[in-house]
C-alpha positions in Angstrom: 11.3 1.0 -22.3 11.3 0.1 -26.3 8.3 2.6 -27.1 5.6 4.3 -25.4 3.1 2.1 -27.5 4.3 -0.8 -26.3 4.3 0.1 -22.6 0.9 1.2 -23.3 -0.5 -2.0 -24.7 1.2 -3.8 -21.5 -0.4 -1.9 -19.4 -4.0 -2.1 -20.7 -3.3 -6.0 -21.4 -2.2 -6.6 -17.8 -5.4 -4.4 -16.6 -7.5 -6.8 -18.1 -5.8 -9.7 -17.2 -6.6 -8.6 -13.7 -9.7 -9.5 -14.1 -8.8 -13.0 -14.1 -5.5 -13.0 -12.3 -6.1 -9.8 -9.7 -2.1 -9.6 -9.0 -1.7 -8.6 -12.5 -3.0 -5.2 -11.5 0.3 -4.7 -9.9 2.2 -5.3 -12.8 0.0 -3.1 -14.8 0.6 -0.4 -12.3 4.3 -1.0 -12.3 4.6 -0.8 -16.3 3.2 2.9 -15.8 5.6 3.9 -12.8 8.4 2.2 -14.7 7.9 4.7 -18.0 7.4 7.5 -15.3 10.6 7.0 -13.2 12.7 6.6 -16.1 11.3 8.6 -19.1 9.4 11.2 -16.8 6.0 12.8 -16.1 5.3 13.6 -20.0 5.9 9.9 -21.2 4.5 8.5 -18.0 1.4 10.6 -18.9 1.3 9.3 -22.7 1.4 5.7 -21.8 -1.1 6.2 -19.2 -3.6 7.8 -21.4 -3.1 5.9 -24.2 -3.5 2.7 -21.9 -6.9 4.4 -20.9 -7.6 4.9 -24.6 -7.0 1.2 -25.5 -8.6 -0.2 -22.4 -11.8 1.6 -22.9 -11.7 0.3 -26.6 -11.6 -3.0 -25.4 -13.8 -2.8 -22.5 -16.4 -1.6 -24.8 -15.8 -4.4 -27.1 -15.8 -7.1 -24.4 -17.9 -5.7 -21.6 -20.3 -3.3 -23.5 -18.9 -0.3 -21.7 -16.0 2.0 -21.0 -16.5 1.9 -17.1 -13.4 -0.4 -16.5 -11.1 1.6 -18.3 -12.4 4.9 -16.6 -12.1 3.0 -13.1 -8.7 1.8 -13.9 -7.3 4.8 -15.1 -8.6 7.1 -12.2 -8.1 4.7 -9.0 -5.0 2.8 -10.1 -3.0 4.4 -12.6 -3.5 8.2 -12.1 -2.2 7.9 -8.3 0.7 5.8 -9.0 2.0 8.2 -12.0 1.6 10.8 -9.2 3.7 8.8 -6.7 6.2 8.0 -9.3 6.7 11.7 -10.5 7.3 12.5 -6.5 10.0 9.8 -6.4 11.6 10.6 -9.4 12.0 14.2 -8.4 12.7 14.2 -4.7 14.4 10.6 -5.0 13.0 10.0 -1.4 11.0 6.7 -1.1 10.4 7.6 2.7 9.0 10.9 1.3 6.5 8.9 -1.2 5.3 6.7 1.5 4.6 9.4 4.2 2.7 11.6 1.4 0.6 8.4 0.6 -0.3 7.8 4.5 -1.5 11.4 4.6 -3.3 11.0 1.2 -5.2 8.0 3.2 -5.7 9.9 6.0 -7.4 12.6 3.9 -9.7 10.1 2.3 -10.5 8.4 5.6 -11.5 11.9 7.2 -13.4 13.1 4.0 -15.3 9.7 4.1 -16.5 10.8 8.2 -17.2 14.0 6.7 -19.7 13.4 3.9 -20.8 10.0 5.1 -23.1 10.3 8.2 -22.4 7.0 9.7 -19.4 5.0 7.8 -19.0 2.4 10.4 -23.2 1.7 10.1 -22.9 1.6 6.4 -19.9 -0.7 7.0 -22.2 -3.1 9.3 -25.0 -3.2 6.9 -22.5 -4.5 4.2 -21.0 -6.8 6.6 -24.1 -8.2 7.9 -25.5 -8.8 4.2 -22.0 -10.6 3.2 -20.4 -12.0 6.3 -22.9 -12.9 8.7 -24.0 -16.1 6.8 -20.8 -17.2 6.7 -19.9 -16.6 10.6 -23.5 -18.3 11.2 -22.2 -21.3 9.7 -19.6 -21.4 12.7 -20.6 -22.7 16.3 -21.1 -18.9 17.4 -24.2 -17.2 19.2 -26.0 -14.6 17.4 -24.9 -12.1 19.8 -21.1 -13.1 19.3 -22.0 -12.8 15.4 -23.1 -9.3 15.7 -20.7 -8.2 18.3 -17.9 -9.4 15.5 -19.7 -7.4 12.9 -19.9 -4.2 15.0 -16.5 -4.5 16.0 -15.0 -5.1 12.2 -17.4 -2.3 10.9 -15.5 0.4 13.1 -12.3 0.1 11.1 -13.4 -1.2 7.8 -12.8 2.2 6.3 -8.9 2.4 7.5 -8.7 -1.2 6.3 -10.2 -0.3 2.8 -7.9 2.7 2.5 -4.7 0.9 3.8 -5.4 -1.9 1.3 -6.0 0.6 -1.6 -2.6 2.5 -0.8 -0.6 -0.3 -0.1 -1.6 -1.6 -3.8 -0.6 1.5 -5.2 3.1 1.6 -3.3 3.4 -2.3 -4.3 3.3 -1.2 -7.9 5.6 1.5 -7.5 8.0 -0.5 -5.6 8.1 -3.0 -8.3 8.7 -0.2 -10.9 11.6 1.1 -8.9 12.9 -2.5 -8.6 12.3 -3.2 -12.6 14.2 0.3 -12.8 17.0 -1.0 -10.9 17.2 -4.5 -12.6 17.4 -2.9 -16.0 19.9 0.5 -15.0 20.9 0.5 -11.3 21.5 -3.3 -10.4 21.1 -3.3 -6.4 19.8 0.5 -6.5 16.2 -0.3 -4.9 17.7 -2.9 -2.3 19.8 0.1 -1.1 17.1 2.4 -1.4 14.3 0.4 0.3 16.7 -0.6 3.3 17.3 3.0 4.0 13.5 3.7 4.6 13.3 5.9 7.7 10.5 7.9 9.2 10.8 11.7 9.5 10.7 12.8 13.4 8.0 15.1 12.7 5.8 12.4 11.0 6.6 10.0 13.8 5.5 12.5 16.5 2.0 13.1 14.5 1.7 9.2 14.5 2.2 9.2 18.3 -0.2 11.8 18.6 -2.8 10.1 16.7 -2.3 6.9 18.3 -2.8 8.9 21.7 -6.0 10.5 20.3 -7.1 7.0 19.4 -6.7 5.3 22.8 -7.5 8.5 25.1 -10.4 9.9 23.5 -13.8 8.2 22.8 -16.7 8.5 20.4 -16.2 9.6 16.8 -12.8 11.1 17.4 -11.4 8.0 18.9 -13.0 6.0 15.7 -11.4 8.3 13.3 -8.0 8.2 14.7 -8.3 4.4 15.0 -9.0 4.3 11.3 -6.1 6.6 10.3 -3.8 4.7 12.7 -4.2 1.7 10.3 -2.2 3.3 7.2 0.3 4.6 9.8 0.8 1.1 11.2 1.2 -0.2 7.5 3.9 2.8 6.7 5.8 1.7 10.0 5.4 -2.0 9.0 7.5 -1.4 5.9 9.7 0.6 7.5 10.1 -2.3 10.4 10.7 -4.8 7.4 13.5 -2.9 6.0 15.3 -2.9 9.5 14.9 -6.3 10.3 16.2 -7.5 6.9 19.0 -5.2 7.3 19.8 -6.8 10.8 19.1 -10.3 9.8 21.4 -9.7 6.4 24.4 -8.8 8.8 24.0 -12.4 10.6 26.1 -15.4 9.2 22.8 -17.4 8.9 20.9 -14.8 7.0 20.5 -17.4 4.0 17.9 -19.2 6.3 16.7 -16.6 8.5 15.6 -13.9 6.0 13.2 -16.5 4.1 11.6 -17.3 7.8 11.4 -13.8 8.8 9.1 -13.4 5.6 7.2 -16.6 5.9 6.5 -15.6 9.4 5.2 -12.2 8.4 2.8 -13.7 5.8 1.8 -16.4 8.0 1.8 -14.9 11.5 -0.3 -11.3 11.4 0.7 -10.8 15.0 4.4 -10.5 14.2 3.8 -7.1 12.3 3.3 -5.4 15.5 6.7 -5.6 16.9 7.7 -5.0 13.3 5.7 -2.0 13.4 7.3 -0.9 16.8 10.6 -1.3 15.2 9.8 0.9 12.6 8.8 3.7 14.6 11.4 3.5 17.3 14.2 3.3 14.7 13.1 7.3 14.2 15.2 8.0 17.5 17.4 4.7 18.0 18.9 4.5 14.5 18.3 0.6 14.8 19.9 0.3 11.4 23.2 1.7 12.2 23.8 -1.7 14.0 23.7 -3.6 10.7 26.3 -2.6 7.8 24.3 -1.7 4.7 26.5 -3.1 2.3 25.7 -6.6 3.0 24.9 -7.5 -0.5 21.4 -8.8 0.3 
């Protein structure tokens, strides 16, 4: 916030730090998001392009090529710059999440259109990478192959979901920084107010039904699209659960327990996602006051 050059240096330095500490990539993306959210698209673009130039120079010196900076700029900084512009102009965090899921769905469909057999490709990759590890466990060869076959069908959706989740987490961090600096408590209120648009919820149900009731390629593509949709409703369900728990007297203890359980028990994500979906019609959030101060 003290200057565009300083911001560009921070973003590029954190990008290289992510080679050793991957979570630093979120901080690097958040720096781009913060400048864009606060100063606008022009300043955000300046910082992003300058960081790419600085990163390319550092990449040539340290790695012998500029590919790292190019990939970083196109894959991480450009998308977060775009979503930060959308959030700045619309001031609707839910819209940004929905558009991110749609973007992920487009990538998944494009992958199935451009690659003859994505699951077959993933099966080859997983066989080379995962099979030696699975074979060390006391499983039969048939069980190992079955596990790899099952995983390969959903790897495209899982990879895309991880990608857009990283972009959104960087955006959330940038928005939180902006809130801390200029509007204390603003991000909390914005996040806890997350709610899916009814049309998006209906489309989500249709995709899920297509995945369950259809077969073949249509079912596989639908299941892969359902994965980022599931992630979307986990975000919303988490906001709703936070609001409900924050209204309780024991919130000081229950909130940490809730987030620890989400992290340690993956199965807990399903009821949270269902809560996020059902809130579209039942307004579960109204059962808790929004001015809880947490």
